[in-house]
C-alpha positions, 0 to 999 in steps of 0.5 A, spaced: 939 753 609 945 755 608 949 760 603 956 761 601 956 769 602 954 772 607 951 779 606 949 787 608 943 789 609 942 797 609 937 797 615 933 804 617 929 803 624 922 806 623 920 812 628 914 807 632 912 808 639 915 803 643 910 799 648 913 801 655 914 796 660 917 794 667 924 790 668 919 783 668 924 781 675 922 788 680 916 785 682 917 777 685 910 774 682 912 775 675 919 773 676 921 769 670 922 763 672 929 760 668 931 753 666 936 754 662 942 759 660 946 755 655 952 758 651 950 760 645 955 761 638 952 765 632 957 761 625 956 762 618 949 767 621 947 760 625 944 760 631 948 754 636 947 751 641 950 745 645 947 739 647 950 732 650 948 726 646 950 720 650 955 723 653 958 727 646 958 734 645 954 736 639 952 743 636 944 744 634 942 748 630 936 753 632 930 752 628 923 756 630 922 754 623 923 747 624 916 743 626 921 737 629 927 736 632 932 732 628 939 729 629 944 727 623 945 720 621 952 721 622 951 722 628 946 717 630 951 713 626 957 715 630 954 714 637 951 707 634 943 709 635 939 704 631 934 708 625 928 706 623 924 707 618 917 709 620 911 710 615 910 718 612 914 723 609 918 729 611 917 735 608 922 741 608 924 747 604 926 743 598 921 738 598 920 731 601 924 724 604 922 718 607 921 719 615 927 715 619 927 715 626 933 715 632 931 714 640 937 718 644 937 714 651 940 720 654 940 727 652 942 734 656 942 742 655 945 744 661 941 742 666 937 739 663 936 731 663 931 727 658 931 720 656 929 716 651 927 722 646 925 721 639 928 725 634 927 725 627 934 724 622 936 728 616 943 727 612 944 734 611 947 735 618 954 732 621 957 727 625 959 732 631 966 732 630 966 735 623 964 743 625 957 742 622 952 743 626 949 736 629 942 737 629 936 741 629 933 744 635 926 744 633 919 747 635 918 742 638 921 743 644 922 750 644 914 751 644 915 748 651 918 754 653 919 761 653 925 763 649 931 769 649 936 769 643 942 775 645 947 776 641 951 781 645 951 777 650 952 769 647 946 767 651 941 763 649 936 762 655 929 758 656 924 760 660 917 756 664 910 759 660 909 761 668 909 768 668 905 776 668 902 777 662 908 782 658 912 782 664 919 778 660 923 784 658 928 784 663 933 788 659 930 795 658 925 798 660 923 800 653 921 794 647 917 792 642 912 787 642 908 783 636 903 778 636 903 773 632 899 767 629 902 759 632 899 756 625 895 750 626 900 745 626 900 740 633 908 744 633 908 751 633 910 757 627 911 764 629 907 767 623 908 775 623 905 780 618 911 783 613 910 787 607 915 788 601 914 794 597 908 795 600 905 789 599 903 785 604 905 778 606 905 771 611 912 770 613 915 765 618 920 768 624 925 762 622 931 762 626 934 756 623 935 760 616 940 764 615 937 769 610 930 772 609 927 768 604 921 769 600 918 764 596 919 764 588 911 763 587 908 769 591 914 773 588 912 772 582 903 773 582 904 779 588 910 783 585 910 781 578 918 779 579 921 775 572 927 771 574 930 771 567 928 779 566 931 781 573 938 778 572 939 777 579 946 774 582 944 767 584 946 761 588 943 755 591 941 753 597 939 746 601 937 743 608 930 741 610 928 734 610 931 733 602 938 733 600 936 737 594 940 743 592 935 748 589 937 756 585 935 762 589 934 769 585 938 774 590 934 780 589 934 788 591 927 790 594 926 797 596 923 795 603 921 790 608 916 792 613 915 788 620 912 790 627 916 796 627 922 796 623 923 798 617 930 795 612 930 800 607 934 796 599 934 788 602 937 784 599 931 778 600 933 771 596 927 768 591 927 762 592 922 755 590 921 754 597 917 749 597 913 747 605 906 745 602 905 739 608 908 745 613 915 742 614 913 737 619 913 729 617 905 726 616 904 720 619 897 716 620 891 719 620 893 726 622 895 727 616 890 733 615 891 736 621 899 737 618 897 741 613 898 749 613 899 753 608 905 755 605 909 761 608 910 766 604 917 768 607 922 766 612 925 772 616 932 769 617 938 770 622 941 777 617 934 780 620 934 776 627 941 778 629 939 785 630 934 783 635 935 781 643 929 777 642 925 773 647 920 769 644 913 768 648 909 762 646 904 761 650 901 769 649 903 768 641 907 774 642 915 777 640 918 782 644 924 785 642 930 791 642 936 793 637 941 788 639 949 790 640 952 787 635 952 779 635 959 776 637 963 773 632 965 765 634 972 764 631 
């Protein structure tokens, strides 16, 4: 989800007891098993890592909110990858579109190599030469591993699930742990409870969204938000399957709380998010199994970038400390 401006959230870390942990690598039996350590760039509030698709170096957006990984139609065209239309519908934050699939003969991520990998195809991405993300690294791939996002070092690290419980934070002895629900989809979400102005909401931690966003219907019903009366500044957003663009209202709330963190006076986008089928494709006889509830909020990289984050998909927990300021990319 793109934004025309970056905005500063005034953050205040709530006083809370941190979980006391021990560096994971101190015990050889609990050592993390790293499978990839990738240079990561934080550009326009997007988390980007480099892939090699058919020997072409490209950047992909790391997107925990996307149920499936995609490549841009322009990249598929440049590499002459056959694109097939398949039965079903792709759903994203702005609506639905037809489903198109391409098979990538050779895909490299660091030292990891995959062959004949299927990707959904999306018109919202570039060709790998136009300084735009060429695709999405989504939860269907991410969920097979644990991952760490280190903004200060500019690193995105992948690990095997095989480690001791609660022994993953090697960079500090004190950290926060926040359990999450993976949802009912075949690919996991990161669903965490949050509160806005004291009202509890259900959120998805979404590294693919560069600003924290509340569903317009939620704001109206739970927070008595009236977009007409509020007089908030607006912008537009797009992305996620559909090429449609929709109006976003930028509203300043009193507080946003999740886990031990409280943000004071945050500006949160209020938008007509439409993920009625969970942001994932529906195919064949599995249509009903792909449905999940609409997320009420997406916590985006404006908040995530303040953290040094480890996501443990196997144990459904997020571990984090406060991050050093992320490196700005040129």
